[in-house]
N, C-alpha and C positions, 0 to 999 in steps of 0.2 A: 439478398438472402434477406428477410425479415421476421424475423419474430416481436409479436404481443405488440406489434404495427412498426418496432422501430427496426430500423435499418445495421443489418449488419456490418461495417465498416471494417473490422478487423478480423479473420476466419483462419482456426489455423487448426489444422488437423493432422494428426501422427506426426508430429514434428520431431526432424528429429539433426543434432549436430555432429559432427565424430573432428576429432582432431590429430593430427599426425600422433602415429604412435598406438591409433586405434582409442585411445580415450575418446568416449558416449557421455557429452557435457548433458544435453538436451538428449528424451530418453522418449519420444513419441507421445507426445504431449497435446491433450485439444482443449480450446477454447475461444469465444469468438468475443470483441467489441463492440458497442451498438452506436450508433449517432448519437453526441451528445451527452454519453458517459465515462466518469474516471473510474478507471479499471488500473488496478496496485496489482504488479508481481509481486511477494514477498521471499523468503530466502538465506540461510543462514549465505556465509560466502562460499562460493565452492557452488552453489544448488544449480545453478545455470541459469540468472535470471540477466544478465548482460549478455549470453548467449544467443539467447532468444530473442532480445531485442536488437540486438544486430542484424537475428538473420526479418527481422521484421522492417528494419531501415533499412534492406536491400544491401548492407554490406557485406554477405558474404550468402554463397548458395546453401538450400538445407541438404545434409548428407541424407536426405528421406522424409515425406509424407508432403505436407503443401500449405504456401501460406496464401492469403490474398489480404493487400492492403486498399481500399477501397475498390475493390474489384481485378485489381492488378495482381501478378507476381513482383512486387517488390524488387526483385532482382534482375530476373530478364527483361521487366519491361519498368524496369528505371525512369524510364525520361516522361511513362504515364506519369508516375507516381512522386517521384522528388518533388517537383512543386506545387504540391499539395501537403506537404508534411514540413513539419517543423522537429527537430530533432535538439536537443542540451546532455549534451555528454557528459560525460565525469569532470574529465577537465578540457577547457578546452583550447589551451595552447596557442595563444591570442601573441603576434611579435609583444615582444616585454616595452618594447620606446615607443610603441603608436600611442597615442593619447584612444581617451574613451571613443570620441568623437571620430576619431578617425579608422578606429577597426571597427567601430556602426559604420562610417560610407563606403569602408573595403566590404564588411563584406555585404552591403545593401548592391553592392559592383555586381552579385555574383546570383544573386536573388531575381526572381522575376515578378516584376508587377511589388516591389515593393515598396512598404509602406513609410512615411518619411521618420530619418531614425532617431529625430527627436520624439517623436512619439512615442515611437516604443523604448528610448531610455526614461523617459518621464512614468511610463506607467509601473519600471521598475525601480522609481527616486533614486536614479542617477542623473536627474537631471544638473543636478550641482558638482556632477564630478567630468565633464564632457570636458574640459582639459586635463584630466589629469592622466598620464602614464599608467598604462598597465598594472606594471611592475611597480606601482606604486598604491595601486588597489589593495584593499585586505582579502583574505580569503571568499567574506562573505558577499563584498561588494564584484569580486568577481563571476560568482555563480550569480550574481543578480546581471551582469554583461551576457553571459553564457548564456539566461531566460531571455534577456531582451536578442539577443540576437537570432534566436530560436522563432520570435517570434514576427521578425519581422517580412514574412512575404505572406503574416494572415490564415496561418493557417490550417488546413480541415480536420487533421488529424498532427496532434504534437507527440514526441515521443521524449517521458523527463527521467533519465538519468541520476538518481541520487539530488533531485535538484533543490535539497535545502543543507545540505553537506553545509556546512563552516558558515550559517547563517546564525544568528544569536536567537531570542525567544521573536523577538518584535519582526526580524526580518523573518524567520519563519513563516508567524501569523501573516503577513503579507503579502507571502508569496503564495498564502493556501487562498485568501479572499480572492487576488488577479486569477488562480488556477478553477475557482469557483467561478468566477465571473467571466471566465472565456468558456467553461464548461456550460454555464447559461446561454452564451450567447451562440453554441450551436460545436463547438471543437470540441472531438475522442483526446481526452486524455489518456495513452498509456504509459503510469509512472514505473519506479524501483526506488524501494528504500529499504533503510535498515533504520528508520523512524516508526515504530509502529503506531502511537501515536498520531501520525502525520498519515497513513493507511488510515488509519480508523476514521479521522475526521475526516478526509478528504474525498474515500474512492465511496462512489455506488459498491460497485462488486471488486470482489479479489481473488489473487485465485493463491495458493501457499506452497514454494518450489522445494523439496528433498529431495536431494541427487539425482537429480535431472529431469525429475516427475512431478505432477503436481496431488499434494497429497489433500488437498481442499480446496474448496471453490465454494464462496456466496457471498451475498453481503454482509459484510465485515459483524450487523449483529447476528445473523445464522451461524457466519461460523464462531465467533464468540461463546455462541449458548451452548456448546458443544461440552464449556468447562461449567463446572458448579458453580451454582453463585455462594458468597463465605454472609459466614453469622457469627460474630464473636460477642463473649459479653463475661462480666464474674459476676461467680455465681452468691447471692446474696447471703450475709452471716448467716448462720445455720441451715444454711439448704446444701444438698450433696446431689448427684448427678443424679441419682434415681428420682429425686423426690420434683423431678421435671416431668413434665405434662410426658406422652407415649409419642416421644421422636417421628418415629414411622408414620406415624396418624398428621403429623404437621406437612411431612414430606421431605424430611430430613433424609438423605440419601449415607450419611458419616457421622461420624464427630470425632473429636481427641478432647482429651485434659489438661490442659499443665498446671499441676496445680488447683486453685482456682477460676482459672479462666478456661472459658470452654469454647470449642469452634466446630461448627454446626459446619454440612456439605449442602447444598439441595440445589434441584434445579427447578423447584415452587417455589422462589424467594419470595414472595409477596404472601402466599398460604403460608407457608412455614413462618417471618417475621410476623403476622399476625394472629398468628395461634400464641407465638411465644409468646408477646406485648401482652396477649387478654391474659392467659397464664397468668403472667406478672401483676398487671391491675386486680386480678381476682384476691392474686393473693396476697395484695397491700405490698410489695418490695420495689425494690429499683435496681434496673439492671445497670452497673456501673459498666463503664469502658464497653459499654452497645456499641458494636460497631458492622454493619450491611451493607456490603456492595457486590453489584455485577462482576462476575469474571471479565477478565480484559482481552484485548486482543492479544496482549502479549506470553498474558499464560495460555490459551488457547493455542494460539501461535509455537511454543514453548514443550505442547505437552503433544501433539500433534509430530514437530519433529522426535519427539520420545515413541511415541509411536511404531511412527515407520522405520526412525532404526531399530526397533527393535522385534522389525519381520526382517526373518534370517531365510524365506526363499519365498519365490512365487514376486511379480509383480506387483509395483505399490497399489493400493486400490486407492481414487479418488474418491475422497468423499464433497458429495455435491447438494447444495441447497439452492432448490430452484425458487425465486423470487417473486 
C-alpha cells in the first residue's frame, strides 16, 4: 500500500489484544507507518503501548483485527519478517558474566547477515567497553548495548521500546541523533517512550493511546496545536485589566489574573502577541515578566488524556490530523 508516494511498511487495522480473564488491553486501533518514518506510540502506563508493539513484533497473535509488517503477518509469517526487523526491548536480559564483546558475538550468531560487532558497538559509543562484563555496565550503558544488538542485522524496521530509559542527557541526545541517521538512511522506526520531549523532538508522526484506544494521531505539531499557546505578563503600574485592548479582537480565547500577573490563552499566538506589543508600544509602557510560549506536547498529552477519561459512554473518538 502507498500513500503520498510512501510505502506503508506497518499497517494496523482494528487491532485487539485480550489477556486471560477477558482484559482487553488493545481495543480496536488503526494506524500505519511509512517507510523511512519515525512513529511514536505514547500513553500512560497501561495504555496498551507494549501490548501493541508485541503484536507488531510477532510475539503473540492478536485477538482480532489485522497487522502487517513489510506486507506479512508478523506472527504467522514470522520467518519472512524477523530477519528484516530489529527489536530493542525494555530490558535485554543478557548473561551478566559475559563481556560486551562476547554478548555482541553471541547475538550476531543468531542474526542473518549480521554486520561486524565492532561496528555496531562503535555506533552506540561502547567501543571502550568491549572487555567489560555486562553486570559492570551502568543502566545507560546496558540500554546502549540493547540498541547495538537490535542494529546487528541492519533492520528495515526497528522497534524501540523505551530506548533512552536510564540514559543521561548527553546519552539521550546521542541516541536521538543515531535514530535520525537510521531514519534518513531509510530505516522505519517505531518507538514507545515516556519522555514526551523525546517524541516531540524525534517523531515524524505519533499516536496517543488511552485505555487501549488511540485518542489522537498526527504530527507532533498537529497534536500540540490542540492546546492553546500562552502569554503572561505583569500589568504596568496604574493599569487595570480593563485597560488592555479588547482581548477577543486579539484572538485571545481565555484569560485569568493573579494579582498584577495576567495570563492569556490563544490559538493565534502571533496575532495575540503582536497586538499586545503594539498596544504596549503605543501606550509607552513596559510589559514586565513577559513570557510567550507555544503549547508543549506534554500539555496536549495531558489534555487529551483528561478529555478521553471524561467520556463516560461510547467508543473513544480518535482525533486525526492529516499531514
